[in-house]
Residue frames as qw, qx, qy, qz and C-alpha x, y, z in Angstrom:
[[0.623, 0.079, -0.441, 0.641, 58.19, 89.76, 109.47],
 [0.368, -0.875, -0.311, 0.040, 57.65, 91.57, 112.75],
 [0.037, 0.955, -0.221, 0.194, 59.73, 94.47, 114.06],
 [0.619, -0.611, 0.493, 0.034, 61.98, 92.29, 116.25],
 [0.848, 0.156, 0.436, 0.257, 62.72, 89.87, 113.40],
 [0.486, 0.821, 0.076, 0.292, 63.49, 92.76, 111.05],
 [0.224, -0.907, 0.336, -0.120, 65.79, 94.34, 113.62],
 [0.761, -0.355, 0.526, 0.134, 67.61, 91.03, 114.14],
 [0.777, 0.449, 0.341, 0.280, 67.90, 90.53, 110.39],
 [0.253, 0.933, -0.087, 0.242, 69.30, 94.06, 109.95],
 [0.457, -0.770, 0.445, -0.018, 71.81, 93.46, 112.75],
 [0.836, -0.058, 0.499, 0.223, 72.96, 90.19, 111.15],
 [0.611, 0.709, 0.184, 0.301, 73.33, 91.99, 107.81],
 [0.057, -0.953, 0.248, -0.162, 75.34, 94.71, 109.55],
 [0.677, -0.529, 0.502, 0.096, 77.59, 92.13, 111.21],
 [0.826, 0.250, 0.417, 0.286, 78.20, 90.35, 107.90],
 [0.410, 0.864, 0.045, 0.288, 79.00, 93.62, 106.13],
 [0.294, -0.886, 0.349, -0.088, 81.33, 94.74, 108.90],
 [0.791, -0.286, 0.506, 0.189, 83.15, 91.40, 108.85],
 [0.734, 0.531, 0.289, 0.309, 83.50, 91.64, 105.07],
 [0.169, 0.951, -0.118, 0.231, 84.98, 95.15, 105.34],
 [0.491, -0.734, 0.469, -0.007, 87.46, 94.12, 108.04],
 [0.843, -0.012, 0.491, 0.218, 88.44, 90.96, 106.15],
 [0.600, 0.727, 0.168, 0.287, 88.89, 92.97, 102.95],
 [0.065, -0.947, 0.278, -0.148, 91.03, 95.55, 104.72],
 [0.682, -0.503, 0.524, 0.087, 93.17, 92.74, 106.18],
 [0.825, 0.289, 0.405, 0.269, 93.59, 91.07, 102.79],
 [0.401, 0.872, 0.007, 0.280, 94.59, 94.36, 101.18],
 [0.341, -0.851, 0.393, -0.068, 97.01, 95.07, 104.02],
 [0.802, -0.248, 0.519, 0.161, 98.56, 91.60, 103.72],
 [0.740, 0.505, 0.331, 0.296, 98.87, 92.01, 99.96],
 [0.321, 0.877, 0.046, 0.355, 100.16, 95.58, 99.83],
 [0.320, -0.884, 0.311, -0.139, 102.20, 96.31, 102.93],
 [0.910, 0.227, -0.254, 0.236, 105.71, 94.95, 102.53],
 [0.397, 0.437, -0.419, 0.690, 107.98, 97.26, 104.55],
 [0.623, -0.685, -0.375, -0.038, 107.64, 96.91, 108.30],
 [0.618, -0.079, -0.214, 0.752, 110.79, 98.89, 109.05],
 [0.030, 0.230, 0.042, 0.972, 109.02, 102.25, 108.71],
 [0.146, 0.362, 0.676, -0.626, 106.17, 103.70, 110.75],
 [0.453, 0.546, 0.059, -0.702, 104.59, 105.24, 107.66],
 [0.773, 0.355, 0.521, 0.072, 103.37, 103.65, 104.47],
 [0.299, -0.209, 0.489, 0.792, 105.22, 104.23, 101.22],
 [0.420, 0.368, -0.146, -0.817, 103.45, 105.87, 98.29],
 [0.418, 0.129, -0.815, -0.382, 103.25, 102.48, 96.54],
 [0.120, -0.207, -0.917, 0.319, 101.75, 100.82, 99.64],
 [0.258, 0.393, 0.369, -0.802, 99.15, 103.59, 99.96],
 [0.465, 0.329, -0.403, -0.717, 98.20, 103.37, 96.29],
 [0.323, 0.047, -0.935, -0.140, 98.06, 99.57, 96.41],
 [0.012, 0.291, 0.830, -0.476, 95.80, 99.47, 99.50],
 [0.350, 0.415, 0.135, -0.829, 93.53, 102.17, 98.05],
 [0.466, 0.274, -0.605, -0.584, 93.22, 100.36, 94.71],
 [0.225, -0.035, -0.971, 0.070, 92.72, 96.98, 96.41],
 [0.124, 0.352, 0.703, -0.605, 90.01, 98.21, 98.75],
 [0.403, 0.405, -0.091, -0.816, 88.27, 100.21, 96.01],
 [0.405, 0.176, -0.789, -0.427, 88.22, 97.16, 93.72],
 [0.150, -0.172, -0.945, 0.232, 86.81, 94.95, 96.47],
 [0.229, 0.403, 0.469, -0.752, 84.09, 97.50, 97.31],
 [0.449, 0.325, -0.388, -0.736, 83.08, 97.69, 93.64],
 [0.360, 0.023, -0.918, -0.163, 82.82, 93.89, 93.59],
 [0.009, -0.269, -0.801, 0.534, 80.85, 93.93, 96.87],
 [0.347, 0.380, 0.127, -0.848, 78.45, 96.55, 95.46],
 [0.464, 0.220, -0.641, -0.571, 77.92, 94.45, 92.33],
 [0.246, -0.101, -0.958, 0.108, 77.16, 91.38, 94.41],
 [0.149, 0.345, 0.593, -0.712, 74.65, 93.29, 96.54],
 [0.441, 0.355, -0.180, -0.805, 72.91, 94.61, 93.39],
 [0.409, 0.116, -0.841, -0.335, 72.77, 91.07, 91.98],
 [0.123, -0.225, -0.903, 0.344, 71.23, 89.69, 95.17],
 [0.263, 0.386, 0.334, -0.819, 68.72, 92.55, 95.28],
 [0.464, 0.274, -0.470, -0.699, 67.76, 91.84, 91.67],
 [0.324, -0.036, -0.943, -0.069, 67.25, 88.17, 92.52],
 [0.021, 0.319, 0.740, -0.592, 65.07, 89.09, 95.51],
 [0.334, 0.415, 0.082, -0.842, 63.00, 91.45, 93.35],
 [0.313, 0.156, -0.745, -0.568, 62.47, 88.97, 90.53],
 [0.800, -0.120, -0.003, -0.587, 59.21, 87.00, 90.42],
 [0.364, -0.337, 0.859, -0.132, 59.50, 83.61, 91.98]]
C-alpha cells in the first residue's frame, strides 16, 4: 500500500469512527434525555448519558480488538 492509499484508508477509518461516536452520542441522548423543559440536564440524565456512552465505548473497543486480532491471525 502506497502513502496515498494509506492516507485515504486512515481518513476513511477516521470518518467511520467519528460517525460511530456521533451516532452513539445521539442514541444515548435519545435514550436518556427526557425533560426538555429545563436548559440543564438532571443528575439522572447526566448519569444515564455517561453510563450509556461509556458502555458503548467499551463495546467499540472490544470490537476493534477483535478485528485487530483477526487481521493479525495467520490466513
